[in-house]
C-alpha positions in Angstrom: 50.8 38.5 108.7 49.6 41.0 106.4 52.0 43.5 104.6 52.3 45.8 102.0 53.4 43.5 99.0 49.9 44.2 97.3 50.2 48.0 97.9 53.6 48.0 96.7 52.5 47.2 93.1 50.6 50.1 93.0 51.8 53.8 92.9 49.3 57.0 94.4 47.1 56.9 97.1 46.2 53.2 98.0 43.0 52.8 100.2 42.1 49.4 102.1 38.7 48.9 102.2 36.7 46.3 104.9 33.3 45.7 106.2 32.0 44.2 109.3 28.3 43.2 109.9 26.8 41.1 107.2 25.9 38.1 109.2 23.9 39.7 112.2 20.4 39.6 113.0 20.6 43.1 114.1 22.2 46.6 113.2 24.1 48.1 110.6 26.7 47.0 108.1 29.4 49.2 108.5 32.5 49.4 106.4 35.8 51.7 106.6 38.5 52.8 103.7 41.9 53.5 105.4 44.9 54.8 103.1 47.9 54.1 105.3 51.3 55.8 104.9 54.0 54.0 103.8 56.8 55.5 104.9 58.7 56.9 108.3 55.1 58.0 109.4 53.7 54.4 109.6 54.0 53.5 113.5 56.2 50.2 114.1 52.7 49.1 116.1 50.9 48.7 112.7 53.7 46.5 111.0 54.3 44.1 113.7 50.4 43.9 115.2 47.8 44.6 112.7 45.9 41.6 111.2 42.3 40.5 110.4 40.1 42.0 113.2 38.6 38.6 114.0 42.2 37.3 115.3 42.5 40.4 117.9 41.0 40.6 121.0 38.7 43.3 122.0 41.7 45.1 123.6 44.4 45.1 120.9 41.8 46.2 118.4 40.7 49.2 120.3 44.1 50.1 121.0 45.2 49.5 117.1 42.2 51.9 116.3 43.7 54.4 117.9 47.0 54.3 116.4 45.5 54.1 112.9 43.1 56.8 113.5 46.0 59.3 114.3 48.1 58.1 111.8 46.0 57.2 108.6 43.2 58.7 106.4 40.0 57.2 107.0 36.7 57.2 105.7 33.8 55.6 107.6 30.4 54.2 105.9 27.5 52.4 106.8 24.1 51.4 105.7 20.8 51.1 107.8 18.8 48.0 109.0 15.9 49.5 106.5 18.8 50.0 103.3 19.2 46.2 104.3 16.2 45.0 104.2 15.3 46.8 101.3 18.1 46.2 99.0 19.6 42.9 100.7 22.8 42.6 102.3 25.4 42.4 99.7 24.1 45.3 97.7 23.8 47.2 101.7 27.8 46.1 102.0 28.8 47.7 98.3 26.7 51.0 99.6 28.3 51.1 103.2 32.2 50.7 101.2 30.9 53.5 98.4 30.2 55.9 101.6 33.4 54.5 103.3 35.2 56.1 100.2 33.3 59.1 99.7 34.2 60.1 103.3 37.7 60.4 102.2 39.2 63.8 101.7 40.0 62.7 98.2 39.2 59.9 96.2 42.1 57.4 96.3 44.0 55.8 93.2 43.7 52.5 93.9 41.5 50.5 96.4 41.8 47.2 97.6 38.8 45.4 98.7 38.3 42.3 100.8 36.5 39.7 99.1 36.1 38.9 95.6 33.4 41.6 94.1 34.0 45.0 93.1 31.7 47.6 94.8 31.5 50.2 92.3 33.7 52.3 93.6 35.1 55.7 91.9 38.5 54.3 91.3 40.6 51.6 90.2 39.6 48.4 92.2 41.5 45.0 92.9 39.6 42.5 95.0 41.6 40.4 97.4 40.2 37.1 98.8 41.0 36.8 102.7 42.5 40.4 102.0 42.6 41.6 106.2 45.2 38.3 106.5 47.6 40.0 103.5 47.3 43.6 103.1 48.2 46.1 106.0 45.9 48.5 104.6 42.4 46.2 104.4 43.7 44.6 107.6 43.4 48.5 109.1 40.0 49.0 107.5 38.6 45.7 109.3 39.8 46.7 112.7 37.9 50.4 112.1 34.9 48.9 110.7 34.6 46.3 113.7 35.5 49.1 116.2 33.0 51.5 115.1 30.3 48.9 114.6 31.0 47.4 117.9 30.8 50.5 119.7 27.5 51.3 118.1 26.1 48.3 119.0 27.1 48.5 122.5 25.2 52.1 122.7 22.0 50.6 121.3 22.3 47.8 124.1 22.2 50.4 126.7 18.8 51.0 125.3 17.8 47.4 124.8 19.4 45.7 127.2 17.8 42.0 126.7 19.8 41.0 123.6 23.5 40.9 125.1 24.6 43.3 122.0 27.5 44.5 124.1 28.9 41.1 123.8 27.4 39.6 120.7 27.1 42.7 118.5 23.8 41.4 117.3 24.6 38.0 115.9 22.2 35.0 116.5 24.1 33.7 119.9 21.9 32.2 122.5 21.3 35.1 124.6 20.2 37.0 121.4 17.8 34.3 120.4 16.5 34.1 123.9 16.2 37.9 123.8 13.9 37.7 120.6 11.5 35.1 122.2 11.1 36.9 124.9 10.6 40.7 124.3 10.3 40.3 120.3 12.2 42.4 117.8 13.2 46.2 117.7 13.3 48.5 115.0 17.1 47.4 114.6 16.4 44.2 113.8 16.7 43.0 110.0 13.4 42.1 108.9 14.6 40.5 105.8 16.9 37.6 107.8 14.8 34.6 108.5 15.1 34.3 112.1 13.7 37.8 112.7 11.3 37.3 109.5 9.3 34.5 111.5 8.8 36.5 114.4 7.0 39.1 112.4 5.0 36.9 110.4 3.9 35.2 114.0 3.6 38.9 116.0 1.2 39.6 112.5 -0.9 36.2 113.0 -1.3 37.0 116.5 -2.9 40.5 115.8 
C-alpha cells in the first residue's frame, strides 16, 4: 500500500502527479496534481484506503475523490483529442501534467511523477515507476484524474450513445469497436490511433 515514505525525503509542498487516458481511442488525456496535508488534517481513510486507482472500484474511487477534494490542494489538467493527434499522446500527457501543476495555487517545491520521464515541470521532479502503488500523493492524483476523466466520458456518452463510453471510458473494447463499425468515428475519436485512422482512411476512400 502507498505511504509517505518518498514524500518524507523532501520538505515543503510536495505534489503527486499522475495521468489517465493514454490508451483509449477517444477522449482527452487527464492529469492531476495533488498536495495532501501531511499532518493531523489528513483523513484516516486516505491513509487506510488510498491505492492505485485501477485497483479500486468505481464506488470506492468516488468516495475517496470527495475526501481528497475536501482536504487537499488539487490541480487538474487535460489535453484534447486535437492536441493528442497533433503532438502525439506522450507529449500531450506532458502538456496535461504541466497544466495540472499550473492550476495549483502555488508551484510546489517538489513533484513526484508516476512513470519514468520528467514532463518538464517548473519545480524539482522525482519520477516514480508504479508510483500510484508507492506514494500516497501519486495515488491521490491517480484517483482524481481517473474520476474526472470517467465522468467526462460518461457525459459524452449521453451525446454519443453507440460506444458504451459510460462503461469503457473510450478504451477499445468490443462494444466500442462495434459502435465504430456501425456509425463511424466522432470528433472525440483520436485520428492518430490506428483503429480510428483506418476508419477515417476507409471513409475517405468511399468519398
